[in-house]
Residue frames as a rotation matrix with the C-alpha (Angstrom) as fourth column:
UNK 1
0.350 0.837 0.420 -73.17
0.113 0.407 -0.906 -58.49
-0.930 0.365 0.048 -6.31
UNK 2
-0.402 -0.470 0.786 -72.32
0.817 0.203 0.540 -59.02
-0.413 0.859 0.302 -9.99
UNK 3
0.565 0.600 -0.567 -72.68
0.186 -0.762 -0.621 -55.90
-0.804 0.245 -0.542 -12.08
UNK 4
0.652 -0.338 0.679 -71.72
0.693 -0.098 -0.714 -54.58
0.308 0.936 0.170 -15.49
UNK 5
0.288 -0.498 -0.818 -68.67
0.512 -0.641 0.571 -52.49
-0.809 -0.583 0.070 -15.12
UNK 6
-0.669 -0.370 -0.645 -67.01
-0.334 -0.626 0.705 -51.50
-0.664 0.687 0.295 -18.49
UNK 7
-0.228 0.683 0.694 -69.96
0.760 0.570 -0.312 -51.32
-0.609 0.456 -0.649 -20.93
UNK 8
-0.886 -0.033 -0.463 -70.45
-0.218 -0.851 0.477 -49.35
-0.410 0.524 0.747 -24.08
UNK 9
-0.178 0.966 0.187 -74.11
-0.043 0.182 -0.982 -49.04
-0.983 -0.183 0.009 -24.75
UNK 10
0.263 0.242 -0.934 -73.63
-0.845 -0.410 -0.344 -48.38
-0.466 0.880 0.097 -28.45
UNK 11
0.244 -0.183 -0.952 -71.73
-0.760 0.575 -0.305 -51.50
0.603 0.798 0.001 -29.43
UNK 12
-0.784 -0.545 0.298 -71.20
-0.580 0.473 -0.663 -53.55
0.221 -0.693 -0.687 -26.16
UNK 13
-0.863 0.489 0.129 -74.59
0.342 0.752 -0.564 -54.95
-0.373 -0.442 -0.816 -26.08
UNK 14
-0.657 0.723 0.214 -78.40
-0.209 -0.447 0.870 -54.34
0.725 0.527 0.444 -26.70
UNK 15
-0.746 0.525 0.410 -81.70
-0.513 -0.058 -0.857 -54.19
-0.426 -0.849 0.313 -24.86
UNK 16
-0.556 0.667 -0.496 -84.65
-0.247 0.437 0.865 -56.43
0.794 0.603 -0.078 -25.12
UNK 17
0.101 0.704 0.703 -87.67
-0.943 -0.158 0.294 -57.55
0.318 -0.693 0.648 -23.13
UNK 18
-0.860 -0.403 0.314 -87.64
-0.478 0.852 -0.215 -60.61
-0.181 -0.335 -0.925 -20.93
UNK 19
-0.445 0.634 -0.632 -89.80
-0.347 0.529 0.774 -63.47
0.825 0.565 -0.016 -21.96
UNK 20
0.429 0.551 -0.716 -90.42
0.451 0.557 0.698 -64.58
0.783 -0.622 -0.010 -18.31
UNK 21
0.890 -0.092 0.447 -89.77
-0.433 -0.482 0.762 -63.56
0.145 -0.871 -0.469 -14.71
UNK 22
-0.118 -0.971 -0.209 -86.27
-0.391 0.239 -0.889 -63.92
0.913 -0.023 -0.408 -13.50
UNK 23
0.877 0.224 -0.426 -85.61
0.290 0.459 0.839 -66.05
0.383 -0.860 0.338 -10.26
UNK 24
0.309 -0.767 0.563 -83.30
-0.612 -0.614 -0.500 -64.22
0.728 -0.190 -0.659 -8.08
UNK 25
-0.257 -0.392 -0.883 -81.01
0.549 0.693 -0.467 -65.96
0.795 -0.605 0.037 -5.35
UNK 26
0.418 0.505 -0.755 -81.41
0.884 -0.035 0.465 -65.25
0.208 -0.862 -0.462 -1.76
UNK 27
-0.350 -0.611 -0.710 -79.00
0.619 -0.719 0.314 -62.18
-0.703 -0.329 0.631 -2.01
UNK 28
0.598 0.646 -0.475 -81.05
0.037 -0.614 -0.789 -60.71
-0.801 0.454 -0.391 -4.94
UNK 29
-0.375 -0.804 -0.461 -78.58
-0.603 -0.166 0.780 -61.72
-0.704 0.571 -0.422 -7.63
UNK 30
0.802 0.339 0.492 -79.19
0.158 0.673 -0.722 -63.20
-0.577 0.657 0.486 -11.09
UNK 31
0.893 -0.433 0.125 -76.30
0.140 0.004 -0.990 -64.12
0.428 0.902 0.064 -13.45
UNK 32
-0.335 -0.116 -0.935 -73.94
-0.859 -0.370 0.354 -63.89
-0.387 0.922 0.024 -15.03
UNK 33
-0.142 0.345 0.928 -75.64
0.174 0.931 -0.320 -66.20
-0.974 0.116 -0.193 -17.33
UNK 34
-0.969 -0.217 -0.119 -75.97
-0.076 -0.196 0.978 -66.68
-0.235 0.956 0.173 -21.12
UNK 35
-0.029 0.987 -0.157 -79.24
-0.143 -0.160 -0.977 -65.74
-0.989 -0.006 0.146 -22.80
UNK 36
-0.830 -0.011 0.558 -80.88
0.545 0.202 0.814 -66.28
-0.122 0.979 -0.162 -26.20
UNK 37
-0.681 0.659 -0.320 -83.94
-0.623 -0.751 -0.221 -64.82
-0.386 0.048 0.921 -27.82
UNK 38
-0.423 0.547 0.722 -87.24
0.367 0.832 -0.415 -66.48
-0.828 0.090 -0.553 -28.60
UNK 39
-0.421 0.224 0.879 -89.33
0.902 0.206 0.379 -66.23
-0.096 0.952 -0.289 -31.70
UNK 40
0.752 0.649 0.120 -90.70
0.633 -0.760 0.144 -62.80
0.185 -0.032 -0.982 -30.44
UNK 41
0.071 -0.789 0.611 -87.31
0.159 -0.596 -0.787 -61.31
0.985 0.153 0.083 -29.85
UNK 42
0.746 0.199 0.635 -87.73
-0.517 -0.426 0.742 -61.63
0.418 -0.883 -0.215 -26.11
UNK 43
-0.265 -0.958 0.111 -84.85
-0.831 0.168 -0.530 -62.67
0.489 -0.232 -0.841 -23.76
UNK 44
0.841 0.452 -0.297 -84.79
-0.298 0.846 0.442 -66.32
0.451 -0.283 0.846 -22.77
UNK 45
0.204 -0.801 0.562 -82.32
-0.897 0.076 0.435 -67.63
-0.391 -0.593 -0.704 -20.02
UNK 46
0.083 -0.399 0.913 -80.15
0.164 0.909 0.383 -70.31
-0.983 0.118 0.141 -21.52
UNK 47
-0.694 -0.539 -0.477 -79.15
-0.352 -0.324 0.878 -71.04
-0.628 0.777 0.035 -24.98
UNK 48
-0.656 0.448 0.607 -82.40
0.531 0.846 -0.051 -72.84
-0.536 0.289 -0.793 -26.03
UNK 49
0.239 0.745 -0.623 -84.19
-0.119 -0.614 -0.780 -69.81
-0.964 0.260 -0.058 -27.72
UNK 50
0.901 0.283 0.330 -84.76
0.306 0.127 -0.944 -69.46
-0.308 0.951 0.028 -31.47
UNK 51
0.886 -0.462 -0.024 -81.74
-0.379 -0.694 -0.612 -67.24
0.266 0.552 -0.790 -31.90
UNK 52
0.381 -0.707 -0.596 -79.23
0.693 0.645 -0.323 -69.37
0.613 -0.290 0.735 -29.95
UNK 53
0.143 -0.401 -0.905 -76.84
0.903 -0.322 0.286 -67.65
-0.406 -0.858 0.316 -27.60
UNK 54
0.543 0.176 0.821 -76.85
0.600 -0.765 -0.233 -63.83
0.587 0.619 -0.521 -27.91
UNK 55
-0.082 -0.602 0.794 -75.05
-0.318 -0.740 -0.593 -62.48
0.945 -0.301 -0.131 -24.84
UNK 56
-0.562 -0.245 -0.790 -74.61
0.673 0.420 -0.609 -62.41
0.481 -0.874 -0.071 -21.05
UNK 57
0.320 0.810 0.491 -77.26
0.022 -0.525 0.851 -61.21
0.947 -0.261 -0.186 -18.52
UNK 58
-0.776 -0.291 -0.560 -76.56
0.592 -0.027 -0.806 -59.80
0.219 -0.956 0.194 -14.95
UNK 59
-0.020 0.759 0.651 -79.41
-0.098 -0.650 0.754 -58.43
0.995 -0.049 0.087 -12.86
UNK 60
-0.803 -0.304 -0.512 -79.73
0.475 0.193 -0.859 -57.47
0.360 -0.933 -0.011 -9.26
UNK 61
0.288 0.930 0.229 -82.70
0.441 -0.341 0.830 -56.56
0.850 -0.138 -0.508 -7.13
UNK 62
-0.185 -0.335 0.924 -82.76
-0.556 -0.739 -0.379 -54.32
0.810 -0.584 -0.050 -4.11
UNK 63
-0.421 0.071 -0.904 -82.60
0.649 0.720 -0.246 -55.45
0.633 -0.691 -0.349 -0.49
UNK 64
0.731 0.607 0.312 -84.64
0.141 -0.581 0.801 -54.02
0.668 -0.542 -0.511 2.23
UNK 65
0.002 -0.820 0.572 -82.42
-0.622 -0.449 -0.642 -52.41
0.783 -0.354 -0.511 4.81
UNK 66
-0.417 -0.184 -0.890 -81.07
0.548 0.731 -0.408 -54.29
0.725 -0.658 -0.203 7.87
UNK 67
0.296 0.527 0.797 -83.07
-0.487 -0.634 0.601 -53.37
0.822 -0.565 0.069 10.93
UNK 68
0.334 -0.225 0.915 -80.92
-0.927 0.099 0.362 -54.24
-0.172 -0.969 -0.176 13.97
UNK 69
-0.518 -0.371 0.771 -80.77
-0.372 0.909 0.188 -58.10
-0.770 -0.189 -0.609 14.28
UNK 70
0.537 0.732 0.418 -83.25
0.199 0.371 -0.907 -58.44
-0.819 0.571 0.054 11.26
UNK 71
-0.597 -0.788 0.149 -81.29
0.349 -0.087 0.933 -59.04
-0.723 0.609 0.327 8.11
UNK 72
-0.353 0.417 -0.837 -82.50
-0.710 -0.702 -0.050 -57.32
-0.609 0.577 0.544 4.83
UNK 73
-0.066 0.383 0.921 -84.73
0.314 0.885 -0.345 -59.24
-0.947 0.266 -0.179 2.49
UNK 74
-0.914 -0.317 0.255 -84.75
0.312 -0.146 0.939 -59.48
-0.261 0.937 0.232 -1.21
UNK 75
-0.297 0.773 -0.561 -87.30
-0.318 -0.634 -0.705 -57.25
-0.901 -0.031 0.434 -2.76
UNK 76
-0.931 -0.225 0.288 -88.12
0.152 0.480 0.864 -59.64
-0.333 0.848 -0.412 -5.59
UNK 77
-0.148 0.953 0.264 -91.85
0.945 0.215 -0.246 -58.65
-0.291 0.213 -0.933 -5.75
UNK 78
0.287 0.155 -0.945 -91.08
0.037 -0.988 -0.151 -55.03
-0.957 0.008 -0.289 -6.39
UNK 79
0.824 0.110 0.556 -91.18
0.531 0.191 -0.825 -54.18
-0.198 0.975 0.099 -10.11
UNK 80
0.490 -0.763 -0.423 -87.43
-0.345 -0.615 0.710 -53.52
-0.801 -0.202 -0.564 -10.53
UNK 81
0.152 -0.339 -0.928 -86.80
-0.984 -0.144 -0.108 -54.94
-0.097 0.930 -0.355 -14.03
UNK 82
-0.852 -0.522 0.044 -86.78
-0.506 0.843 0.183 -58.67
-0.132 0.134 -0.982 -13.57
UNK 83
-0.103 0.858 0.503 -90.37
-0.102 0.494 -0.863 -59.39
-0.989 -0.140 0.037 -14.53
UNK 84
-0.273 0.131 0.953 -91.63
0.883 0.427 0.194 -60.72
-0.382 0.894 -0.233 -17.89
UNK 85
0.611 0.484 0.627 -91.78
0.748 -0.612 -0.257 -57.69
0.259 0.626 -0.736 -20.45
UNK 86
0.755 -0.408 -0.513 -89.21
-0.014 -0.793 0.609 -55.59
-0.656 -0.453 -0.605 -18.56
UNK 87
0.818 -0.574 -0.027 -86.29
-0.097 -0.093 -0.991 -54.40
0.566 0.813 -0.132 -20.70
UNK 88
0.716 -0.696 0.055 -82.91
0.140 0.220 0.965 -55.63
-0.684 -0.683 0.255 -19.65
UNK 89
0.443 -0.698 -0.563 -79.36
-0.878 -0.465 -0.113 -54.96
-0.183 0.544 -0.819 -20.94
UNK 90
0.891 -0.290 0.350 -77.62
0.297 0.954 0.036 -57.99
-0.344 0.071 0.936 -22.52
UNK 91
0.320 -0.892 -0.320 -73.78
-0.619 -0.452 0.642 -57.69
-0.717 -0.007 -0.697 -22.72
UNK 92
0.980 -0.188 0.060 -71.96
0.163 0.602 -0.781 -58.87
0.111 0.776 0.621 -25.83
UNK 93
0.098 -0.991 0.086 -68.65
0.673 0.002 -0.740 -57.10
0.733 0.131 0.667 -25.14
UNK 94
0.382 0.007 0.924 -67.48
-0.490 -0.846 0.209 -55.45
0.783 -0.533 -0.320 -21.86
UNK 95
-0.719 -0.606 -0.340 -66.55
-0.022 0.509 -0.860 -56.43
0.694 -0.611 -0.380 -18.25
UNK 96
0.596 0.795 0.112 -68.56
-0.231 0.036 0.972 -57.78
0.769 -0.605 0.205 -15.32
UNK 97
-0.577 -0.576 0.580 -67.32
-0.662 -0.085 -0.744 -57.45
0.478 -0.813 -0.332 -11.70
UNK 98
0.276 0.585 -0.762 -68.21
0.072 0.778 0.624 -60.45
0.958 -0.227 0.173 -9.56
UNK 99
-0.053 -0.211 0.976 -68.00
-0.855 -0.496 -0.154 -59.23
0.516 -0.842 -0.154 -5.95
UNK 100
-0.303 -0.195 0.933 -66.94
-0.871 0.454 -0.188 -62.23
-0.387 -0.869 -0.307 -3.99
UNK 101
0.814 0.560 0.156 -68.44
-0.443 0.772 -0.456 -64.79
-0.376 0.302 0.876 -6.19
UNK 102
-0.144 -0.979 -0.146 -65.28
-0.818 0.035 0.574 -65.27
-0.556 0.202 -0.806 -8.19
UNK 103
0.981 0.145 -0.126 -64.43
-0.192 0.731 -0.655 -67.53
-0.003 0.667 0.745 -10.96
UNK 104
0.461 -0.881 0.108 -60.91
0.613 0.404 0.679 -68.89
-0.642 -0.247 0.726 -11.64
UNK 105
0.520 -0.331 -0.787 -58.59
-0.358 -0.922 0.150 -66.24
-0.775 0.204 -0.598 -12.70
UNK 106
-0.439 -0.732 -0.521 -57.00
-0.773 0.012 0.635 -66.55
-0.458 0.681 -0.571 -16.25
UNK 107
-0.590 0.382 0.711 -59.76
0.390 0.906 -0.164 -69.08
-0.707 0.181 -0.683 -17.47
UNK 108
-0.898 0.385 -0.215 -61.84
-0.362 -0.362 0.859 -69.12
0.252 0.849 0.464 -20.55
UNK 109
-0.586 0.731 0.349 -65.54
-0.103 0.360 -0.927 -69.45
-0.804 -0.579 -0.136 -19.83
UNK 110
-0.899 0.427 -0.093 -68.30
-0.051 0.108 0.993 -70.82
0.434 0.898 -0.076 -22.19
UNK 111
-0.302 0.892 0.335 -71.99
-0.950 -0.254 -0.179 -70.92
-0.074 -0.373 0.925 -21.82
UNK 112
-0.681 0.157 0.715 -73.58
0.038 0.983 -0.180 -74.34
-0.731 -0.095 -0.676 -21.01
UNK 113
-0.952 0.306 -0.001 -75.50
0.029 0.094 0.995 -75.39
0.305 0.947 -0.098 -24.21
UNK 114
-0.204 0.955 -0.214 -78.82
0.734 0.294 0.612 -75.70
0.648 -0.032 -0.761 -22.24
UNK 115
0.367 0.425 -0.827 -78.80
0.915 -0.326 0.238 -73.55
-0.169 -0.844 -0.509 -19.04
UNK 116
0.684 -0.249 0.685 -76.45
0.159 -0.866 -0.474 -70.80
0.712 0.433 -0.553 -20.13
UNK 117
0.945 -0.312 -0.097 -74.52
0.079 -0.070 0.994 -71.24
-0.317 -0.948 -0.042 -16.89
UNK 118
0.481 -0.850 -0.214 -70.75
-0.835 -0.370 -0.407 -70.41
0.266 0.375 -0.888 -17.14
UNK 119
0.859 -0.280 0.429 -68.47
0.036 0.868 0.495 -73.32
-0.511 -0.410 0.756 -17.41
UNK 120
0.037 -0.925 -0.378 -64.89
-0.718 -0.288 0.634 -74.02
-0.695 0.248 -0.675 -18.45
UNK 121
0.062 -0.026 0.998 -65.80
0.441 0.898 -0.004 -77.13
-0.895 0.440 0.067 -20.72
UNK 122
-0.504 -0.284 -0.816 -64.65
-0.599 -0.566 0.567 -76.24
-0.623 0.774 0.115 -24.21
UNK 123
0.516 0.825 -0.229 -66.74
-0.772 0.333 -0.541 -77.54
-0.370 0.456 0.809 -27.15
UNK 124
0.112 -0.390 0.914 -66.03
0.180 0.912 0.367 -81.07
-0.977 0.124 0.172 -28.38
UNK 125
-0.830 -0.552 0.076 -64.97
0.089 0.003 0.996 -81.73
-0.550 0.834 0.047 -31.99
UNK 126
-0.760 0.553 0.341 -67.72
0.407 -0.003 0.914 -80.46
0.507 0.833 -0.222 -34.49
UNK 127
0.005 0.766 -0.643 -69.66
1.000 0.001 0.009 -79.03
0.007 -0.643 -0.766 -31.64
UNK 128
-0.173 0.052 0.984 -70.95
0.191 -0.978 0.085 -75.36
0.966 0.203 0.159 -31.66
UNK 129
0.230 0.323 -0.918 -70.90
0.969 0.008 0.246 -73.52
0.086 -0.946 -0.311 -28.36
UNK 130
0.668 0.099 0.738 -70.79
0.188 -0.981 -0.038 -70.01
0.720 0.164 -0.674 -27.06
UNK 131
-0.305 -0.891 -0.337 -67.75
0.829 -0.073 -0.555 -68.54
0.470 -0.449 0.760 -25.58
UNK 132
0.768 0.577 -0.279 -68.57
0.639 -0.660 0.395 -65.89
0.044 -0.482 -0.875 -22.77
UNK 133
0.651 -0.620 0.438 -65.07
-0.397 -0.770 -0.499 -64.61
0.647 0.151 -0.748 -22.41
UNK 134
0.065 -0.762 -0.645 -62.25
0.573 0.557 -0.601 -64.92
0.817 -0.330 0.472 -19.95
UNK 135
0.941 0.154 -0.303 -61.34
0.339 -0.472 0.814 -63.80
-0.018 -0.868 -0.496 -16.44
UNK 136
0.149 -0.894 0.423 -58.35
-0.195 -0.446 -0.874 -61.46
0.969 0.048 -0.241 -15.63
UNK 137
-0.738 -0.328 0.590 -58.84
-0.638 0.054 -0.768 -61.74
0.220 -0.943 -0.249 -11.98
UNK 138
-0.890 0.425 -0.166 -61.03
0.453 0.868 -0.205 -64.10
0.057 -0.258 -0.965 -10.24
UNK 139
-0.149 0.823 -0.549 -63.70
0.582 -0.375 -0.722 -61.32
-0.799 -0.427 -0.423 -9.77
UNK 140
0.001 0.264 -0.965 -63.59
-0.503 -0.833 -0.228 -59.84
-0.864 0.486 0.132 -13.19
UNK 141
-0.064 0.121 0.991 -64.95
0.691 0.721 -0.044 -61.55
-0.720 0.682 -0.130 -16.38
UNK 142
-0.557 -0.231 -0.798 -64.08
-0.507 -0.666 0.547 -59.88
-0.658 0.709 0.254 -19.69
UNK 143
0.229 0.792 0.566 -67.00
0.269 0.507 -0.819 -60.65
-0.935 0.340 -0.097 -21.99
UNK 144
-0.519 -0.222 -0.825 -66.36
-0.755 -0.334 0.564 -61.22
-0.401 0.916 0.005 -25.60
UNK 145
0.022 0.675 0.737 -69.43
-0.249 0.718 -0.650 -63.30
-0.968 -0.170 0.184 -26.61
UNK 146
-0.159 -0.130 -0.979 -69.10
-0.986 -0.033 0.165 -65.38
-0.053 0.991 -0.123 -29.69
UNK 147
0.808 0.475 0.349 -69.97
-0.465 0.877 -0.120 -68.60
-0.363 -0.065 0.930 -31.09
UNK 148
-0.198 -0.963 -0.181 -67.04
-0.967 0.162 0.199 -71.01
-0.162 0.215 -0.963 -31.52
UNK 149
0.827 0.418 -0.375 -66.77
-0.492 0.862 -0.124 -74.62
0.271 0.288 0.918 -32.82
UNK 150
0.358 -0.695 0.624 -64.63
-0.618 0.324 0.716 -77.36
-0.700 -0.642 -0.313 -31.39
C-alpha cells in the first residue's frame, strides 16, 4: 500500500479537513494524488479547488483479516480518517513508498490539471501546472510539490 515514508511534520506538509469522503480502491488504497483546498480551507481531490494545487495525499484503510479461503474486505465504512471533515496529512516535501504499484524510475511526475492524478506530461508553453516530484526507484516518489510554468 502506498504510504508516507520520510516526512517532516513541521515543514514537510500540513493537516486539513476533507471536503468530501474519499473513494478507496478494492485494496483500501487512495493516492498518491494531487489535492487542492476549497473556499473553506478543506481538502479537495484534484487541482480544481480555490487554492489550486497544494500537495499530495495518500490514505489507506484497514482490511478485515483473511479467514481461510475468504479474502479480507476493505473496511471503508469504518471511520478511519477518509470521511468528510476528517483531518488528513497533505505532503509538500518528503517521500512516498509505492509498494508494488510502481511508477517509472528516474521520472518527473506532474499532477493532472483536473483530477490530480500523477502523470509525466510536462506543462505546455505558458501553461501552469503542479510538479509532484520525481521517482528514484519505481516504488519511491520523492515529493517536492511546486507550481511550474511551461
